[in-house]
DRENZAKE-364899 format. One record per residue: residue in one letter; residue number from 1; x, y, z of N, C-alpha, C, CB in turn. Coordinates in nm, 3 decimals. Glycine has a CB too. Example, Ala and Ser with C-alpha at 12.3 -4.5 7.8 and 13.67 -1.06 7.14 Angstrom:
+---------+-----+---------+---------+---------+---------+---------+---------+---------+---------+---------+---------+---------+---------+
| residuo | num |   neast |  nnorth |     nup |  caeast | canorth |    caup |   ceast |  cnorth |     cup |  cbeast | cbnorth |    cbup |
+---------+-----+---------+---------+---------+---------+---------+---------+---------+---------+---------+---------+---------+---------+
|       A |   1 |   1.319 |  -0.569 |   0.780 |   1.230 |  -0.450 |   0.780 |   1.320 |  -0.330 |   0.780 |   1.131 |  -0.447 |   0.905 |
|       S |   2 |   1.285 |  -0.225 |   0.708 |   1.367 |  -0.106 |   0.714 |   1.290 |   0.003 |   0.787 |   1.408 |  -0.060 |   0.572 |
+---------+-----+---------+---------+---------+---------+---------+---------+---------+---------+---------+---------+---------+---------+
REM end
This chain:
+---------+-----+---------+---------+---------+---------+---------+---------+---------+---------+---------+---------+---------+---------+
| residuo | num |   neast |  nnorth |     nup |  caeast | canorth |    caup |   ceast |  cnorth |     cup |  cbeast | cbnorth |    cbup |
+---------+-----+---------+---------+---------+---------+---------+---------+---------+---------+---------+---------+---------+---------+
|       M |   1 |  -2.484 |   0.108 |   0.306 |  -2.405 |  -0.012 |   0.292 |  -2.330 |  -0.005 |   0.159 |  -2.494 |  -0.138 |   0.301 |
|       N |   2 |  -2.205 |  -0.049 |   0.161 |  -2.126 |  -0.048 |   0.037 |  -2.134 |  -0.184 |  -0.033 |  -1.979 |  -0.012 |   0.067 |
|       A |   3 |  -2.073 |  -0.195 |  -0.149 |  -2.080 |  -0.317 |  -0.229 |  -2.023 |  -0.438 |  -0.155 |  -2.006 |  -0.298 |  -0.360 |
|       L |   4 |  -1.917 |  -0.418 |  -0.077 |  -1.860 |  -0.531 |  -0.003 |  -1.958 |  -0.584 |   0.101 |  -1.728 |  -0.488 |   0.065 |
|       G |   5 |  -2.030 |  -0.496 |   0.164 |  -2.132 |  -0.537 |   0.260 |  -2.244 |  -0.615 |   0.194 |  -2.188 |  -0.416 |   0.331 |
|       V |   6 |  -2.281 |  -0.572 |   0.074 |  -2.386 |  -0.643 |  -0.001 |  -2.338 |  -0.784 |  -0.034 |  -2.422 |  -0.566 |  -0.132 |
|       I |   7 |  -2.216 |  -0.797 |  -0.080 |  -2.163 |  -0.929 |  -0.114 |  -2.160 |  -1.020 |   0.008 |  -2.021 |  -0.917 |  -0.174 |
|       E |   8 |  -2.121 |  -0.964 |   0.123 |  -2.122 |  -1.044 |   0.246 |  -2.262 |  -1.094 |   0.278 |  -2.068 |  -0.961 |   0.363 |
|       R |   9 |  -2.360 |  -1.008 |   0.263 |  -2.498 |  -1.048 |   0.294 |  -2.555 |  -1.148 |   0.194 |  -2.586 |  -0.925 |   0.297 |
|       L |  10 |  -2.509 |  -1.142 |   0.070 |  -2.559 |  -1.236 |  -0.030 |  -2.507 |  -1.377 |  -0.008 |  -2.520 |  -1.188 |  -0.169 |
|       G |  11 |  -2.393 |  -1.389 |   0.055 |  -2.343 |  -1.520 |   0.092 |  -2.239 |  -1.579 |  -0.001 |  -2.455 |  -1.613 |   0.101 |
|       P |  12 |  -2.210 |  -1.708 |   0.020 |  -2.097 |  -1.772 |  -0.047 |  -2.111 |  -1.788 |  -0.198 |  -2.077 |  -1.905 |   0.012 |
|       G |  13 |  -2.226 |  -1.768 |  -0.255 |  -2.241 |  -1.776 |  -0.399 |  -2.184 |  -1.657 |  -0.472 |  -2.385 |  -1.791 |  -0.434 |
|       Y |  14 |  -2.139 |  -1.558 |  -0.398 |  -2.085 |  -1.434 |  -0.457 |  -1.944 |  -1.412 |  -0.407 |  -2.175 |  -1.312 |  -0.422 |
|       Q |  15 |  -1.861 |  -1.355 |  -0.493 |  -1.724 |  -1.326 |  -0.453 |  -1.678 |  -1.193 |  -0.511 |  -1.630 |  -1.439 |  -0.497 |
|       V |  16 |  -1.580 |  -1.136 |  -0.448 |  -1.518 |  -1.013 |  -0.496 |  -1.410 |  -1.053 |  -0.596 |  -1.457 |  -0.928 |  -0.377 |
|       V |  17 |  -1.419 |  -1.002 |  -0.718 |  -1.321 |  -1.032 |  -0.822 |  -1.209 |  -0.929 |  -0.819 |  -1.387 |  -1.035 |  -0.960 |
|       G |  18 |  -1.243 |  -0.802 |  -0.794 |  -1.141 |  -0.697 |  -0.795 |  -1.174 |  -0.586 |  -0.699 |  -1.126 |  -0.641 |  -0.933 |
|       L |  19 |  -1.069 |  -0.517 |  -0.655 |  -1.081 |  -0.402 |  -0.566 |  -0.989 |  -0.292 |  -0.618 |  -1.047 |  -0.439 |  -0.419 |
|       S |  20 |  -1.022 |  -0.167 |  -0.586 |  -0.934 |  -0.057 |  -0.623 |  -0.931 |   0.048 |  -0.513 |  -0.979 |   0.006 |  -0.756 |
|       A |  21 |  -0.826 |   0.129 |  -0.517 |  -0.811 |   0.239 |  -0.422 |  -0.726 |   0.347 |  -0.486 |  -0.748 |   0.191 |  -0.288 |
|       H |  22 |  -0.756 |   0.470 |  -0.452 |  -0.675 |   0.581 |  -0.501 |  -0.548 |   0.595 |  -0.419 |  -0.755 |   0.712 |  -0.498 |
|       G |  23 |  -0.563 |   0.598 |  -0.288 |  -0.445 |   0.622 |  -0.206 |  -0.434 |   0.542 |  -0.078 |  -0.439 |   0.763 |  -0.172 |
|       N |  24 |  -0.544 |   0.494 |  -0.026 |  -0.541 |   0.422 |   0.102 |  -0.507 |   0.275 |   0.079 |  -0.676 |   0.436 |   0.176 |
|       T |  25 |  -0.380 |   0.250 |   0.049 |  -0.340 |   0.113 |   0.018 |  -0.343 |   0.023 |   0.141 |  -0.201 |   0.112 |  -0.043 |
|       A |  26 |  -0.326 |   0.077 |   0.259 |  -0.334 |  -0.005 |   0.380 |  -0.474 |  -0.065 |   0.392 |  -0.299 |   0.078 |   0.506 |
|       R |  27 |  -0.575 |   0.016 |   0.372 |  -0.714 |  -0.032 |   0.378 |  -0.741 |  -0.130 |   0.264 |  -0.813 |   0.086 |   0.372 |
|       L |  28 |  -0.689 |  -0.101 |   0.146 |  -0.706 |  -0.190 |   0.032 |  -0.647 |  -0.328 |   0.062 |  -0.640 |  -0.131 |  -0.093 |
|       L |  29 |  -0.529 |  -0.332 |   0.124 |  -0.467 |  -0.459 |   0.156 |  -0.546 |  -0.536 |   0.262 |  -0.325 |  -0.437 |   0.204 |
|       E |  30 |  -0.605 |  -0.464 |   0.356 |  -0.693 |  -0.529 |   0.455 |  -0.812 |  -0.594 |   0.384 |  -0.743 |  -0.427 |   0.561 |
|       Q |  31 |  -0.871 |  -0.519 |   0.292 |  -0.986 |  -0.571 |   0.218 |  -0.945 |  -0.688 |   0.129 |  -1.050 |  -0.459 |   0.133 |
|       A |  32 |  -0.828 |  -0.680 |   0.066 |  -0.780 |  -0.788 |  -0.019 |  -0.759 |  -0.915 |   0.063 |  -0.649 |  -0.748 |  -0.089 |
|       K |  33 |  -0.706 |  -0.901 |   0.182 |  -0.686 |  -1.017 |   0.269 |  -0.821 |  -1.081 |   0.305 |  -0.609 |  -0.976 |   0.398 |
|       R |  34 |  -0.918 |  -0.998 |   0.332 |  -1.050 |  -1.047 |   0.374 |  -1.130 |  -1.107 |   0.259 |  -1.128 |  -0.935 |   0.437 |
|       Y |  35 |  -1.131 |  -1.038 |   0.144 |  -1.220 |  -1.076 |   0.034 |  -1.152 |  -1.158 |  -0.076 |  -1.279 |  -0.954 |  -0.026 |
|       Q |  36 |  -1.020 |  -1.167 |  -0.074 |  -0.945 |  -1.251 |  -0.168 |  -0.978 |  -1.226 |  -0.316 |  -0.971 |  -1.396 |  -0.136 |
|       P |  37 |  -0.967 |  -1.100 |  -0.362 |  -0.995 |  -1.074 |  -0.503 |  -0.883 |  -1.130 |  -0.592 |  -1.010 |  -0.922 |  -0.528 |
|       E |  38 |  -0.911 |  -1.145 |  -0.719 |  -0.810 |  -1.189 |  -0.814 |  -0.715 |  -1.075 |  -0.849 |  -0.876 |  -1.243 |  -0.941 |
|       V |  39 |  -0.766 |  -0.952 |  -0.847 |  -0.691 |  -0.837 |  -0.895 |  -0.723 |  -0.715 |  -0.809 |  -0.722 |  -0.809 |  -1.044 |
|       I |  40 |  -0.622 |  -0.631 |  -0.790 |  -0.644 |  -0.500 |  -0.728 |  -0.578 |  -0.394 |  -0.817 |  -0.587 |  -0.495 |  -0.582 |
|       A |  41 |  -0.630 |  -0.273 |  -0.807 |  -0.574 |  -0.162 |  -0.883 |  -0.556 |  -0.042 |  -0.791 |  -0.664 |  -0.126 |  -1.004 |
|       V |  42 |  -0.443 |   0.024 |  -0.805 |  -0.414 |   0.147 |  -0.731 |  -0.372 |   0.253 |  -0.833 |  -0.302 |   0.124 |  -0.622 |
|       W |  43 |  -0.387 |   0.377 |  -0.794 |  -0.355 |   0.484 |  -0.888 |  -0.205 |   0.497 |  -0.913 |  -0.410 |   0.616 |  -0.837 |
|       D |  44 |  -0.128 |   0.489 |  -0.807 |   0.016 |   0.518 |  -0.813 |   0.098 |   0.392 |  -0.844 |   0.062 |   0.579 |  -0.682 |
|       E |  45 |   0.184 |   0.399 |  -0.944 |   0.267 |   0.284 |  -0.980 |   0.365 |   0.247 |  -0.869 |   0.344 |   0.314 |  -1.109 |
|       W |  46 |   0.416 |   0.346 |  -0.795 |   0.507 |   0.315 |  -0.684 |   0.435 |   0.232 |  -0.578 |   0.564 |   0.444 |  -0.621 |
|       A |  47 |   0.311 |   0.266 |  -0.550 |   0.233 |   0.189 |  -0.453 |   0.210 |   0.048 |  -0.506 |   0.097 |   0.258 |  -0.424 |
|       A |  48 |   0.184 |   0.036 |  -0.636 |   0.165 |  -0.095 |  -0.697 |   0.292 |  -0.180 |  -0.684 |   0.124 |  -0.080 |  -0.845 |
|       K |  49 |   0.407 |  -0.118 |  -0.707 |   0.534 |  -0.191 |  -0.694 |   0.554 |  -0.240 |  -0.552 |   0.652 |  -0.102 |  -0.736 |
|       D |  50 |   0.522 |  -0.155 |  -0.454 |   0.534 |  -0.196 |  -0.313 |   0.444 |  -0.315 |  -0.282 |   0.499 |  -0.078 |  -0.220 |
|       I |  51 |   0.322 |  -0.311 |  -0.335 |   0.229 |  -0.421 |  -0.311 |   0.277 |  -0.548 |  -0.380 |   0.087 |  -0.384 |  -0.361 |
|       R |  52 |   0.323 |  -0.536 |  -0.504 |   0.374 |  -0.653 |  -0.576 |   0.491 |  -0.718 |  -0.501 |   0.420 |  -0.613 |  -0.718 |
|       A |  53 |   0.576 |  -0.635 |  -0.442 |   0.693 |  -0.685 |  -0.370 |   0.654 |  -0.771 |  -0.249 |   0.781 |  -0.569 |  -0.324 |
|       K |  54 |   0.535 |  -0.756 |  -0.200 |   0.488 |  -0.834 |  -0.086 |   0.458 |  -0.979 |  -0.124 |   0.362 |  -0.770 |  -0.026 |
|       G |  55 |   0.441 |  -1.005 |  -0.253 |   0.415 |  -1.141 |  -0.300 |   0.284 |  -1.199 |  -0.248 |   0.526 |  -1.230 |  -0.259 |
|       L |  56 |   0.181 |  -1.117 |  -0.242 |   0.053 |  -1.161 |  -0.189 |  -0.015 |  -1.262 |  -0.281 |  -0.039 |  -1.042 |  -0.167 |
|       R |  57 |  -0.094 |  -1.348 |  -0.218 |  -0.168 |  -1.449 |  -0.292 |  -0.315 |  -1.442 |  -0.254 |  -0.112 |  -1.591 |  -0.266 |
|       A |  58 |  -0.399 |  -1.482 |  -0.347 |  -0.543 |  -1.487 |  -0.321 |  -0.597 |  -1.613 |  -0.387 |  -0.616 |  -1.358 |  -0.375 |
|       R |  59 |  -0.667 |  -1.692 |  -0.309 |  -0.724 |  -1.818 |  -0.358 |  -0.619 |  -1.907 |  -0.424 |  -0.836 |  -1.789 |  -0.458 |
|       G |  60 |  -0.500 |  -1.908 |  -0.365 |  -0.393 |  -1.996 |  -0.413 |  -0.315 |  -1.945 |  -0.533 |  -0.450 |  -2.125 |  -0.447 |
|       K |  61 |  -0.345 |  -1.825 |  -0.580 |  -0.275 |  -1.769 |  -0.696 |  -0.214 |  -1.635 |  -0.658 |  -0.372 |  -1.753 |  -0.816 |
|       P |  62 |  -0.110 |  -1.593 |  -0.730 |  -0.055 |  -1.459 |  -0.704 |  -0.162 |  -1.351 |  -0.727 |   0.067 |  -1.433 |  -0.793 |
|       L |  63 |  -0.168 |  -1.255 |  -0.637 |  -0.260 |  -1.143 |  -0.651 |  -0.211 |  -1.053 |  -0.763 |  -0.273 |  -1.063 |  -0.518 |
|       E |  64 |  -0.297 |  -1.029 |  -0.860 |  -0.263 |  -0.940 |  -0.971 |  -0.276 |  -0.796 |  -0.921 |  -0.357 |  -0.966 |  -1.097 |
|       V |  65 |  -0.175 |  -0.713 |  -0.953 |  -0.175 |  -0.573 |  -0.909 |  -0.156 |  -0.485 |  -1.032 |  -0.063 |  -0.546 |  -0.803 |
|       R |  66 |  -0.250 |  -0.395 |  -1.053 |  -0.246 |  -0.303 |  -1.166 |  -0.240 |  -0.159 |  -1.112 |  -0.370 |  -0.322 |  -1.258 |
|       S |  67 |  -0.205 |  -0.066 |  -1.202 |  -0.196 |   0.074 |  -1.158 |  -0.239 |   0.171 |  -1.268 |  -0.053 |   0.107 |  -1.115 |
|       G |  68 |  -0.270 |   0.293 |  -1.224 |  -0.305 |   0.401 |  -1.315 |  -0.439 |   0.381 |  -1.383 |  -0.199 |   0.416 |  -1.418 |
|       M |  69 |  -0.466 |   0.468 |  -1.479 |  -0.592 |   0.461 |  -1.554 |  -0.602 |   0.330 |  -1.631 |  -0.604 |   0.579 |  -1.650 |
|       E |  70 |  -0.491 |   0.286 |  -1.687 |  -0.490 |   0.159 |  -1.760 |  -0.525 |   0.043 |  -1.665 |  -0.353 |   0.135 |  -1.826 |
|       G |  71 |  -0.470 |   0.047 |  -1.545 |  -0.499 |  -0.057 |  -1.447 |  -0.645 |  -0.059 |  -1.406 |  -0.414 |  -0.038 |  -1.325 |
|       L |  72 |  -0.704 |   0.058 |  -1.390 |  -0.846 |   0.065 |  -1.356 |  -0.931 |   0.011 |  -1.471 |  -0.887 |   0.209 |  -1.324 |
|       S |  73 |  -0.891 |   0.041 |  -1.592 |  -0.962 |  -0.009 |  -1.709 |  -0.953 |  -0.161 |  -1.717 |  -0.907 |   0.055 |  -1.838 |
|       E |  74 |  -0.833 |  -0.215 |  -1.690 |  -0.815 |  -0.361 |  -1.690 |  -0.903 |  -0.425 |  -1.582 |  -0.667 |  -0.397 |  -1.667 |
|       L |  75 |  -0.906 |  -0.363 |  -1.466 |  -0.988 |  -0.414 |  -1.356 |  -1.135 |  -0.419 |  -1.397 |  -0.970 |  -0.327 |  -1.231 |
|       A |  76 |  -1.182 |  -0.314 |  -1.461 |  -1.323 |  -0.308 |  -1.502 |  -1.357 |  -0.413 |  -1.608 |  -1.356 |  -0.170 |  -1.554 |
|       Q |  77 |  -1.257 |  -0.457 |  -1.682 |  -1.280 |  -0.554 |  -1.789 |  -1.223 |  -0.691 |  -1.756 |  -1.220 |  -0.503 |  -1.917 |
|       W |  78 |  -1.193 |  -0.717 |  -1.630 |  -1.127 |  -0.841 |  -1.590 |  -1.206 |  -0.961 |  -1.643 |  -1.112 |  -0.848 |  -1.436 |
|       P |  79 |  -1.136 |  -1.058 |  -1.701 |  -1.204 |  -1.170 |  -1.768 |  -1.305 |  -1.248 |  -1.683 |  -1.102 |  -1.265 |  -1.816 |
|       S |  80 |  -1.280 |  -1.267 |  -1.556 |  -1.373 |  -1.347 |  -1.476 |  -1.486 |  -1.266 |  -1.415 |  -1.298 |  -1.417 |  -1.368 |
|       T |  81 |  -1.494 |  -1.137 |  -1.448 |  -1.603 |  -1.054 |  -1.399 |  -1.732 |  -1.090 |  -1.472 |  -1.570 |  -0.903 |  -1.419 |
|       P |  82 |  -1.838 |  -1.121 |  -1.399 |  -1.964 |  -1.154 |  -1.468 |  -2.012 |  -1.036 |  -1.552 |  -2.073 |  -1.193 |  -1.366 |
|       R |  83 |  -2.066 |  -1.068 |  -1.665 |  -2.117 |  -0.964 |  -1.754 |  -2.264 |  -0.980 |  -1.774 |  -2.045 |  -0.968 |  -1.888 |
+---------+-----+---------+---------+---------+---------+---------+---------+---------+---------+---------+---------+---------+---------+
REM end
């Protein structure tokens, strides 16, 4: 079972804050639609631009889209991530 499956089993007290993908952005977008994260990160900036152009929203706010190593680092340190 992966982390998303664990969160589903834990129930409504838990939420996905961020998701990332190296190349399968179609799957990432499916997961973003389902889990409504605040932020997603992809490796390729062109893919990030394509996703940003879609104007996606999550929980009533624009979906934050990051890219590259810097984007992954931002995702790992996202402010609303429990520490």
